[in-house]
C-alpha positions in Angstrom: 53.4 55.2 18.5 51.7 53.9 15.3 52.5 55.8 12.1 48.9 56.8 11.6 49.0 58.5 15.0 52.2 60.3 14.1 50.6 61.4 10.9 47.6 62.6 12.8 49.7 64.8 15.1 51.5 66.3 12.0 48.2 67.1 10.3 46.7 68.5 13.5 49.6 70.9 13.8 49.4 72.0 10.1 45.6 72.1 9.8 45.0 75.6 11.4 47.9 77.0 9.4 46.0 76.9 6.1 46.3 73.3 5.2 42.8 72.3 6.3 41.3 75.0 4.1 43.5 73.9 1.2 42.7 70.2 1.4 39.0 71.0 1.9 39.0 72.3 -1.7 39.9 68.8 -2.8 37.2 67.2 -0.7 39.8 65.9 1.9 39.3 66.4 5.6 42.6 66.2 7.3 41.0 66.6 10.7 38.7 63.6 10.3 38.3 61.4 13.4 38.9 58.3 11.4 41.9 59.7 9.6 43.1 56.4 8.1 39.8 55.8 6.3 39.7 59.4 5.1 43.2 59.2 3.7 42.4 55.9 1.9 39.1 56.8 0.2 38.9 58.0 -3.4 38.5 61.7 -3.9 36.1 62.9 -6.5 37.2 66.6 -6.8 40.9 66.9 -6.9 41.6 70.5 -8.0 44.5 70.2 -10.4 43.8 73.7 -11.6 45.1 75.1 -8.3 48.7 76.4 -8.1 51.2 73.6 -7.8 48.6 70.8 -8.2 48.9 70.8 -12.0 52.0 68.6 -11.7 50.2 66.0 -9.6 49.8 62.9 -11.7 46.4 62.3 -13.3 46.6 58.7 -11.9 46.4 60.0 -8.3 42.9 59.6 -6.9 43.3 59.6 -3.1 45.3 61.3 -0.3 47.4 58.2 0.4 48.2 55.7 -2.4 49.8 52.8 -0.6 53.5 52.5 -1.6 53.4 55.5 -4.0 54.2 59.0 -2.7 53.8 60.5 -6.2 50.2 59.2 -6.4 49.4 60.5 -2.9 47.7 63.9 -2.9 48.7 64.5 0.7 52.4 63.9 0.1 52.4 65.9 -3.2 50.9 68.9 -1.4 53.2 68.7 1.6 56.4 68.0 -0.4 56.0 70.1 -3.5 57.8 73.5 -3.4 55.0 75.0 -5.5 52.2 74.5 -3.1 51.5 76.8 -0.2 48.7 76.9 2.5 47.7 80.5 1.7 44.5 81.8 0.1 46.4 83.2 -2.9 48.7 80.2 -3.3 51.8 82.4 -2.6 54.5 81.3 -0.2 53.7 81.9 3.5 55.9 84.1 5.6 55.5 81.7 8.5 58.0 78.9 8.3 56.0 76.9 10.8 53.2 76.7 8.2 55.1 73.9 6.4 56.1 70.4 7.3 59.6 69.8 8.6 61.9 67.3 6.9 61.2 64.9 9.8 57.5 65.3 9.3 57.8 64.6 5.6 59.8 61.6 6.5 57.0 60.3 8.7 54.4 60.8 5.9 56.7 58.9 3.6 56.9 56.0 6.1 53.2 55.9 6.5 52.6 55.8 2.7 55.0 52.8 2.3 53.6 51.1 5.4 50.1 51.1 3.8 51.4 48.9 1.0 52.1 46.0 3.4 54.8 44.7 1.1 56.3 41.3 1.6 59.8 40.3 0.7 58.4 37.8 -1.8 56.7 40.7 -3.7 60.0 42.2 -4.8 62.0 41.0 -7.9 65.7 40.5 -7.3 65.7 42.9 -4.2 68.7 44.6 -2.7 69.0 47.4 -0.2 70.4 50.7 -1.5 71.3 53.9 0.3 70.3 56.8 -2.0 70.1 60.6 -2.0 66.5 61.5 -2.9 64.2 64.4 -3.5 60.6 65.0 -4.6 60.7 67.0 -7.8 58.6 69.0 -10.2 57.5 67.5 -13.5 60.4 68.9 -15.5 63.0 67.7 -13.1 61.6 64.2 -12.4 63.3 61.2 -13.9 60.6 60.6 -16.4 59.4 64.2 -17.0 55.7 63.3 -17.0 54.6 64.5 -13.5 56.0 65.3 -10.1 57.8 62.4 -8.6 60.7 61.2 -6.4 64.2 61.1 -7.9 67.0 58.9 -6.5 70.7 58.6 -6.9 73.4 56.6 -5.2 75.5 59.8 -5.4 74.6 62.8 -3.3 76.2 66.3 -3.5 76.6 68.5 -0.5 78.4 71.8 -0.7 80.7 73.7 1.6 80.2 77.2 2.9 81.1 79.7 5.6 77.6 79.9 7.1 75.4 77.2 8.7 72.8 75.6 6.5 69.5 77.4 6.0 66.3 75.3 5.5 63.7 77.2 3.6 60.4 75.7 4.6 58.4 77.1 1.7 60.7 75.4 -0.8 61.1 72.2 1.2 64.7 72.6 0.5 67.7 74.8 1.4 69.3 78.0 0.2 72.9 78.7 -0.4 72.3 82.5 0.1 73.9 83.8 3.3 71.6 85.1 6.0 73.2 88.5 6.3 75.2 90.5 3.8 76.2 89.6 0.3 79.5 87.9 1.0 79.8 84.2 1.7 77.7 81.0 1.2 75.5 78.9 3.3 76.4 75.2 3.3 74.1 72.9 1.3 73.3 69.5 3.0 72.3 66.3 1.2 69.5 64.0 2.3 69.8 60.2 2.2 67.5 57.3 2.9 67.5 53.5 2.7 65.3 51.6 0.3 64.6 48.2 -1.0 65.5 48.4 -4.7 65.1 46.1 -7.6 68.4 45.2 -9.3 68.2 44.9 -13.1 68.6 46.3 -16.5 66.0 49.1 -17.1 62.5 47.8 -17.8 59.2 49.6 -18.6 58.6 49.9 -14.9 61.6 52.2 -14.5 62.8 55.7 -15.4 66.4 56.8 -15.9 67.0 60.6 -16.3 68.4 61.2 -19.8 68.3 57.6 -20.7 70.5 56.5 -23.7 70.8 53.4 -25.8 73.6 51.8 -23.8 71.5 51.9 -20.6 69.9 48.6 -21.7 73.3 47.0 -21.3 73.9 48.4 -17.8 72.7 47.4 -14.3 70.8 49.8 -12.2 69.1 49.7 -8.8 65.6 51.1 -8.8 64.2 52.0 -5.3 60.7 50.8 -4.7 60.2 50.7 -1.0 61.5 52.8 1.8 63.1 51.2 4.9 62.5 52.3 8.5 62.7 50.7 11.9 59.6 49.1 13.4 57.0 46.5 12.5 55.1 48.6 10.0 57.7 48.6 7.2 57.7 45.0 5.8 55.8 41.8 6.2 56.5 38.1 6.0 52.9 37.7 4.9 49.8 39.7 5.3 49.5 38.8 9.0 53.1 38.6 10.1 55.3 41.8 10.3 59.0 41.8 10.0 60.5 43.4 13.1 63.2 45.8 11.9 64.6 46.7 15.3 67.4 48.9 13.9 67.8 50.8 10.6 70.7 53.2 11.0 72.5 55.2 8.3 76.1 55.6 9.1 78.8 57.7 7.4 82.5 57.9 6.7 84.2 60.9 5.0 87.9 61.6 4.2 89.8 64.6 3.0 93.3 63.7 1.8 94.3 66.2 -0.9 97.2 67.6 1.2 98.6 64.1 1.9 98.5 63.1 -1.8 100.5 66.1 -2.8 103.3 64.6 -0.8 102.7 60.9 -1.6 105.4 59.2 -3.7 103.6 56.6 -5.8 104.1 55.5 -9.4 101.3 57.6 -10.8 102.3 60.7 -8.9 105.7 61.5 -10.4 105.4 65.2 -9.6 104.8 64.8 -5.9 106.4 67.3 -3.6 108.5 65.8 -0.9 107.1 66.5 2.6 109.0 68.4 5.2 110.5 66.0 7.7 108.7 67.6 10.7 105.3 66.7 9.5 103.3 63.4 9.7 101.4 63.4 6.3 99.2 60.5 7.5 97.6 62.7 10.2 95.5 65.9 10.2 95.6 68.2 8.4 97.1 66.2 5.6 94.6 63.4 6.0 91.4 64.0 7.9 88.6 61.5 8.2 85.7 60.5 10.3 87.9 58.5 12.7 90.2 61.3 13.8 88.4 64.6 13.2 84.9 65.9 13.4 85.3 69.1 11.4 84.2 67.8 8.0 80.5 67.0 8.3 77.8 66.4 10.8 75.1 63.7 10.3 71.7 64.9 11.3 68.9 62.3 11.8 65.6 63.3 10.2 63.3 60.4 11.1 64.4 57.4 9.1 66.5 59.6 6.7 69.6 61.7 7.4 71.2 65.0 6.3 74.9 65.1 5.5 75.8 68.6 6.7 79.2 70.2 5.9 80.6 72.2 8.7 80.6 75.9 8.3 83.8 77.7 9.1 84.3 81.5 9.3 86.2 81.6 6.0 85.9 79.3 2.9 89.6 78.3 3.4 91.9 78.5 6.3 95.5 78.0 7.1 96.4 74.3 7.9 98.3 73.5 11.1 99.7 70.4 12.7 100.8 69.9 16.3 104.6 69.2 16.3 105.8 68.5 19.8 104.1 71.2 21.9 103.8 73.7 19.1 101.2 74.3 16.4 103.1 74.5 13.1 101.7 75.9 9.9 101.5 73.0 7.5 103.8 73.9 4.6 106.0 72.5 1.8 109.1 73.6 -0.1 108.1 74.9 -3.5 110.0 73.3 -6.3 111.8 75.6 -8.9 109.9 76.3 -12.1 110.1 73.7 -14.9 108.3 73.7 -18.2 105.5 71.4 -16.8 105.0 72.3 -13.1 103.4 75.7 -13.3 100.1 77.0 -14.7 99.9 80.8 -14.4 101.3 81.2 -10.9 100.0 77.9 -9.5 102.0 74.8 -8.8 100.8 72.1 -11.3 101.2 68.4 -10.6 101.2 65.9 -13.6 98.4 63.4 -14.1 99.5 60.3 -16.0 96.5 58.2 -14.9 93.9 60.7 -13.9 94.3 62.8 -10.8 96.2 60.9 -8.1 96.7 64.3 -6.4 95.4 67.8 -6.8 96.3 69.3 -10.2 97.0 72.8 -8.7 98.2 74.0 -5.4 98.6 77.5 -4.1 102.2 78.7 -3.7 101.7 82.4 -3.2 101.7 82.4 0.6 105.2 82.1 2.0 105.7 80.8 5.6 108.6 82.5 7.4 109.5 83.0 11.0 109.6 86.0 13.2 110.8 85.5 16.9 110.4 81.8 16.3 106.7 82.1 15.4 105.7 81.1 11.9 104.1 83.9 9.8 102.4 83.8 6.4 103.4 86.5 3.9 101.1 87.1 0.9 103.5 87.3 -2.1 101.0 89.2 -4.2 102.3 92.4 -2.6 105.9 92.0 -4.0 107.1 94.2 -6.9 106.9 92.4 -10.2 110.5 91.6 -10.8 110.9 90.2 -7.2 107.6 88.3 -7.5 108.5 86.6 -10.8 112.0 85.7 -9.5 110.6 84.3 -6.3 108.0 82.0 -7.9 110.4 80.8 -10.6 113.3 80.1 -8.2 111.1 78.3 -5.6 112.9 76.8 -2.6 110.7 78.7 -0.2 108.1 77.3 2.1 104.5 77.8 1.1 101.5 77.4 3.4 98.9 74.6 2.9 95.2 75.5 3.2 92.1 73.6 4.2 88.8 73.8 2.3 86.8 70.9 3.7 85.9 69.3 0.4 85.9 65.5 0.7 84.2 62.3 -0.4 82.8 59.5 1.6 80.3 56.7 2.0 76.8 56.4 3.5 76.2 52.9 4.7 73.5 51.1 6.6 73.3 49.0 9.7 70.0 47.1 9.7 68.7 44.4 12.1 65.9 42.1 11.2 66.4 42.0 7.5 69.0 40.3 5.4 69.6 41.5 1.9 72.7 42.7 0.0 73.4 46.4 0.8 74.8 48.9 -1.7 76.1 52.1 -0.1 75.8 55.7 -1.4 78.7 57.8 -2.5 78.7 61.1 -0.6 80.4 64.2 -2.1 81.1 67.3 -0.1 82.3 69.6 -2.8 82.8 73.2 -3.8 80.4 76.1 -3.8 77.9 76.3 -6.7 77.9 79.9 -7.8 74.7 79.2 -9.8 72.6 77.2 -7.3 69.4 77.8 -9.4 70.8 76.4 -12.6 71.1 72.6 -13.0 74.1 71.5 -14.9 71.9 69.2 -17.0 69.9 72.3 -18.2 73.0 73.8 -19.9 73.9 70.4 -21.4 70.4 70.1 -22.8 70.7 73.6 -24.3 74.1 72.7 -25.9 72.6 69.6 -27.4 69.7 71.6 -28.8 71.9 74.3 -30.5 74.2 71.6 -31.8 71.2 69.5 -32.9 72.7 66.4 -31.3 71.1 63.6 -29.2 71.7 63.2 -25.5 75.4 63.4 -24.6 76.7 63.7 -28.2 76.9 67.5 -28.5 80.4 68.7 -29.0 81.2 71.3 -26.4 83.2 73.4 -28.9 79.9 74.5 -30.5 80.0 77.2 -27.7 82.8 76.6 -25.3 86.5 76.9 -26.1 87.4 74.9 -23.0 85.6 72.1 -21.3 81.8 71.7 -21.4 78.8 71.3 -19.2 78.5 67.5 -18.9 76.5 66.7 -15.8 77.6 64.1 -13.2 74.3 62.3 -13.7 75.5 61.4 -17.2 78.7 60.0 -15.8 77.8 56.4 -16.5 78.7 57.0 -20.2 81.4 58.7 -22.2 80.4 60.4 -25.4 82.3 61.2 -28.5 80.9 62.9 -31.6 78.8 60.0 -32.8 79.1 57.2 -30.2 78.5 56.6 -26.5 80.4 54.0 -24.5 80.2 53.0 -20.9 82.6 55.2 -18.9 83.3 52.3 -16.5 83.8 54.7 -13.6 82.9 53.7 -10.1 82.9 55.7 -6.9 86.2 55.8 -5.0 87.1 52.2 -4.4 89.6 53.1 -1.6 86.8 54.1 0.7 85.7 51.7 3.5 82.1 51.0 4.2 81.3 52.5 7.7 78.8 49.7 8.3 81.4 47.1 7.7 84.8 48.9 8.1 86.8 45.9 7.0 85.3 46.0 3.6 85.5 48.5 0.7 82.2 50.2 -0.1 82.7 50.2 -3.9 84.1 47.4 -6.1 84.3 46.7 -9.8 82.7 43.3 -9.3 79.4 45.0 -8.4 77.9 46.0 -11.8 75.5 48.6 -10.2 78.5 50.7 -9.1 79.0 51.7 -12.7 75.7 53.5 -12.7 75.8 54.9 -9.2 75.6 58.6 -10.3 72.5 58.1 -12.5 69.2 59.6 -11.4 66.5 57.0 -11.4 62.9 56.4 -10.4 59.7 54.6 -11.2 58.1 54.9 -14.6 55.5 57.5 -15.0 52.0 56.8 -13.7 49.7 59.0 -15.8 50.7 62.6 -16.7 50.7 66.0 -15.2 47.4 67.9 -15.6 49.4 70.6 -17.3 53.2 70.9 -17.8 54.4 74.4 -16.9 57.6 75.7 -15.4 58.0 75.4 -11.6 56.9 78.5 -9.7 59.9 78.0 -7.4 63.3 76.4 -7.7 64.2 74.3 -4.7 68.0 73.6 -4.5 68.9 70.0 -5.2 71.7 67.7 -3.9 71.3 65.2 -6.7 74.1 64.8 -9.4 72.3 66.5 -12.3 73.1 69.8 -10.5 76.9 68.9 -10.4 79.6 68.6 -13.0 81.2 65.4 -14.2 85.0 65.1 -14.3 87.1 67.3 -16.5 90.8 68.3 -16.1 90.6 68.0 -13.1 87.0 68.9 -12.3 84.9 71.2 -10.2 82.8 68.9 -8.1 84.6 65.6 -8.6 87.8 64.3 -10.2 88.9 61.0 -11.8 91.7 58.7 -11.0 92.6 55.3 -12.4 94.2 52.2 -11.0 95.1 48.9 -12.8 91.5 47.9 -13.1 90.0 51.1 -14.5 88.9 54.7 -13.8 87.0 55.9 -10.7 85.7 59.1 -9.1 87.7 60.6 -6.3 87.7 64.0 -4.6 91.4 64.2 -3.9 92.2 65.3 -7.5 90.6 68.7 -7.1 92.6 71.8 -6.6 94.3 72.6 -3.2 92.4 74.5 -1.9 89.5 74.5 -4.3 89.5 78.3 -4.9 92.9 77.8 -6.5 91.4 75.6 -9.2 88.2 77.7 -9.3 90.2 80.7 -10.5 91.7 78.8 -13.4 88.5 77.1 -14.4 86.6 80.4 -14.3 89.3 82.3 -16.2 89.2 79.7 -19.0 85.7 80.6 -20.1 84.4 78.6 -17.1 85.0 74.9 -17.6 81.7 74.2 -16.0 79.3 77.0 -16.7 76.5 75.8 -14.5 78.8 75.7 -11.5 81.6 78.3 -12.1 81.5 82.0 -12.9 83.0 82.7 -16.4 85.6 85.3 -15.6 87.4 85.1 -18.9 86.8 88.7 -19.6 88.0 89.7 -16.2 91.4 88.3 -17.0 91.6 88.9 -20.7 91.8 85.2 -21.5 92.0 85.5 -25.3 92.6 81.8 -25.7 89.2 81.1 -24.0 86.7 83.8 -24.9 83.7 84.3 -22.6 81.1 81.6 -23.1 78.7 82.7 -20.4 78.7 86.4 -19.9 78.4 87.6 -16.4 77.1 91.1 -16.0 79.4 93.9 -14.8 77.5 94.0 -11.5 78.4 90.3 -11.0 82.0 90.6 -12.0 82.4 93.8 -9.8 82.5 97.5 -10.5 86.0 98.9 -10.0 86.4 102.3 -8.3 87.5 103.7 -11.7 84.7 102.0 -13.7 83.1 104.8 -15.8 79.7 104.1 -14.4 81.1 104.4 -10.9 82.9 107.7 -11.6 79.8 108.8 -13.4 77.6 108.2 -10.3 75.4 105.6 -11.9 76.5 102.6 -9.8 78.5 101.9 -6.6 81.9 100.2 -6.6 81.9 96.7 -5.2 83.9 93.5 -5.5 82.7 90.8 -7.8 81.5 87.4 -7.0 85.2 86.2 -6.8 86.5 89.2 -4.9 88.0 90.7 -8.0 86.8 93.5 -10.4 85.7 93.1 -14.0 87.3 95.0 -16.9 86.3 98.5 -17.8 87.1 101.2 -20.4 89.7 103.8 -19.5 91.3 106.7 -21.4 94.9 107.6 -20.5 96.6 110.6 -22.1 94.1 110.5 -24.9 94.6 106.8 -25.6 91.8 104.3 -25.1 92.5 101.2 -23.1 90.7 98.3 -21.3 91.7 98.0 -17.7 91.6 94.4 -16.4 92.8 92.1 -13.6 96.2 90.4 -14.0 95.6 86.6 -13.8 99.0 85.9 -12.4 98.4 88.4 -9.5 94.8 87.3 -8.7 94.6 85.1 -5.7 91.3 83.4 -4.8 92.8 82.0 -1.6 93.6 85.6 -0.4 90.1 86.6 -1.4 88.6 83.6 0.5 90.6 84.5 3.6 89.2 88.0 3.4 85.7 86.7 2.8 85.4 88.6 -0.5 83.5 85.9 -2.3 79.8 86.3 -2.7 77.0 85.6 -5.1 76.5 89.2 -6.3 73.1 88.2 -7.6 74.2 84.9 -9.2 72.0 83.0 -6.7 69.0 84.5 -8.4 70.0 83.5 -12.0 67.8 80.8 -13.5 68.7 78.6 -16.5 66.5 80.6 -18.9 68.4 83.8 -18.0 71.7 82.1 -18.5 70.6 80.7 -21.8 69.2 84.1 -22.9 72.6 85.7 -22.2 74.4 83.0 -24.2 72.0 83.3 -27.1 72.5 87.0 -27.2 76.3 86.6 -27.1 76.2 84.1 -30.0 74.1 86.4 -32.1 76.3 89.4 -31.5 79.5 87.6 -32.4 77.9 86.1 -35.5 76.9 89.6 -36.7 79.9 91.6 -35.8 83.1 91.5 -37.9 84.2 89.0 -39.1 80.8 87.8 -40.2 79.6 84.4 -39.0 82.2 84.2 -36.3 81.6 81.8 -33.4 82.0 82.1 -29.6 84.8 79.6 -29.1 87.1 81.1 -31.7 86.3 84.8 -31.7 89.0 87.5 -31.2 86.4 89.8 -29.7 86.8 90.6 -26.0 83.6 91.4 -24.1 84.2 94.4 -21.9 80.7 95.7 -20.9 77.8 93.4 -20.1 74.7 95.0 -18.6 71.2 93.4 -18.2 68.4 95.8 -19.1 65.2 94.8 -17.3 63.1 97.1 -19.3 64.3 99.3 -22.2 61.4 101.7 -21.7 62.8 102.7 -18.3 66.5 102.3 -19.0 68.5 105.4 -18.0 72.2 105.8 -18.4 74.2 108.8 -19.7 77.2 106.5 -20.3 75.2 103.7 -22.1 72.3 105.5 -23.7 69.6 103.7 -25.5 70.6 103.2 -29.2 67.1 103.2 -30.7 63.6 104.0 -29.5 62.3 100.8 -30.9 64.1 98.7 -28.2 61.5 97.3 -25.9 61.2 94.9 -23.0 64.2 93.2 -21.5 67.6 93.0 -23.2 71.3 93.4 -22.9 74.1 95.8 -23.6 77.3 94.1 -24.8 80.4 96.1 -25.7 83.3 94.3 -27.3 86.8 95.3 -28.4 89.6 94.0 -30.5 93.2 94.6 -29.3 96.2 95.0 -31.6 98.1 92.0 -30.2 96.2 89.6 -28.0 99.4 87.6 -27.3 101.2 90.6 -25.9 101.2 91.2 -22.1 99.1 94.1 -21.1 100.8 97.2 -19.7 101.1 97.2 -15.9 98.9 99.8 -14.2 101.2 99.9 -11.2 103.9 97.8 -9.5 102.8 95.3 -8.2 100.7 95.0 -11.3 97.4 93.8 -9.9 95.8 95.3 -13.0 96.9 95.8 -16.5 95.8 97.7 -19.6 95.3 96.6 -23.3 95.1 99.3 -26.0 92.0 99.2 -28.1 92.1 98.7 -31.9 88.3 98.6 -32.5 85.3 98.9 -30.3 81.8 97.4 -31.0 78.7 98.4 -29.1 75.7 96.1 -29.1 72.2 96.6 -27.7 69.6 93.9 -27.9 66.0 93.1 -27.1 64.2 89.9 -28.0 63.6 91.0 -31.6 66.5 93.2 -32.7 70.2 93.9 -32.4 71.5 97.4 -32.8 75.3 97.6 -33.2 78.0 100.0 -34.2 81.7 100.0 -34.9 83.7 102.6 -32.9 81.7 105.8 -32.9 79.7 105.1 -36.1 76.0 105.0 -36.6 74.0 102.1 -35.1 72.9 99.4 -37.6 69.9 97.1 -37.1 69.7 93.3 -37.5 66.6 91.3 -36.7 67.1 88.4 -34.3 65.9 85.1 -35.4 
């Protein structure tokens, strides 16, 4: 069937669902008998004042602009998450009222087919496989109008519920379908394109372009590839018959194998038990011997990489030994000065991460009646627990988490050009799916008054910083940027040519694979305004770049240089998540900041989660006072709270050494707790409020990364006029609008261990030296010390 006929069927389906009426407002008849002519003609009355159309480029004048989806009104309307076929422009409750991914794919193919491009019309062409997405103005590569964004790195995310496509947003949601525990997996979409291979020119856009980009080689997609005779032409009369254009995938998970691999750059490896084959599942799992990592779903000419959903975020690993399923396990080495962090096994990293930095050792494998059993050591009394972990020499269970990395290659018949594959990441849950990593980096650069990539993280973060994966092509110090020289994992085979590696250092474009690119802007948006909706993205500006070891991706090095690899992440990933989150959240756009949950005085809270997000304990004053209901936090734990014992005032908090995110994952205690609704502006407002409080409270002009203040209470006030709480009463009648309540304390000796609440000490107490109560709106801060009178300071 010709593409115009396929497009006609799509529009016939959508027309009675509100789209005919919507396009009629622009003078476009999508039910015209001669649809091709109607789509090609110039439109004289494009209504850019209608919701969602303000981001359509002013250079667009027709429904279909050959070869340019961004200048095609039809595509913009169907692909934009801000446009809806309803009289009021609000999202329709009928998911059938929107195009499917396959239908959008067909419209894309038709747009490119109308260009009738010949191979001779491209400059230095190559074929690239890229993750791609149509984006609002403020997220497009050039930031001038809505447009397609591409990257040779895609980021899918694991979960314990099948993926959920939200038709109105033309994307997916990580929010689970039922309940508030768990996460839906996030797929990533890939396509094949003819790209032009070069240093950036005026025809190109690179997201967050920097000076060194002029020295680097990029691939800029300019024409989509698909099977058939309508894609490319030898000349204006002779089509190229692309009889096959198939995207193929290979993925591998090998974290467990690498823990036990004795190589020069893994001196801390743990010898495997003799009964196990570490080159077979579950130690090494790939596309050749298991199907439980990802599924590849064909969506027209594009594909979705879909992580498999399992009932729990992690699960116990097993291997068939003889006729018996054995729990995969290892002998825990005794404690040394370098092989523990908190109560996790820590492996060294002389050349980046050749193996996971952290592994869980708090689940002992024993035998009862010749059947292996797993015992959670968290329930041991303190003395026995400490002695057990220090002495080691017991067998601990391995766990699977399904994070992995891989390659998306292309098998094409009828066209001969060099092919560059895409790097596919299947990585950890993003607890803030509606906050792009790059947005927090931009905020950091703004408050530090520094150019792109040059903001020192310690302006706000005691540990780490929010560097986005899309910036991974360069490394930045205080005043200089240098090429990072990282490439995607060079050990991965290309599934289209299995005898060849997918990524090599001889290919210059591999050093910029994680960049987000596109075409230069064509005109401008009619009006630049925030997006009405926030479709989730699988491009690398939503992910974190590498950092000790990383949240989404890690780094390893060989003799030729550094490279990205997934096998350096924690085993399983919740083990590392706990430590990242407890250290003021290494990656604040991806990880909850649970510093205050665990009293991490060496890494004060940088991004304050609210008490409802960290969890209300049964003994939390607002729970006992009947104002809120007890519930686990987003990580399955409970946040800190004020407590009076025998007349002495304490803070009750979670013991980091006793917290086990693996246990919480096995019990399905993880959940968003509202974090899936947090936008970047809300996150930034919280951080700005925190910075102001700490600057005003004693000692004056203190800073977030170095403060000795411990944030205990954090409540968001939607409207001070309607705020009601007997335990947190409004400080002053002049407080208006939205704001926050932050209560801080100082403790006599932060380095001293807290007093155990019980044995085992799942929670501890710190005595309070001073308490500081803060209440803020957009204009003012009211604060007091202990029970004194509130003072007022205007917010700048």
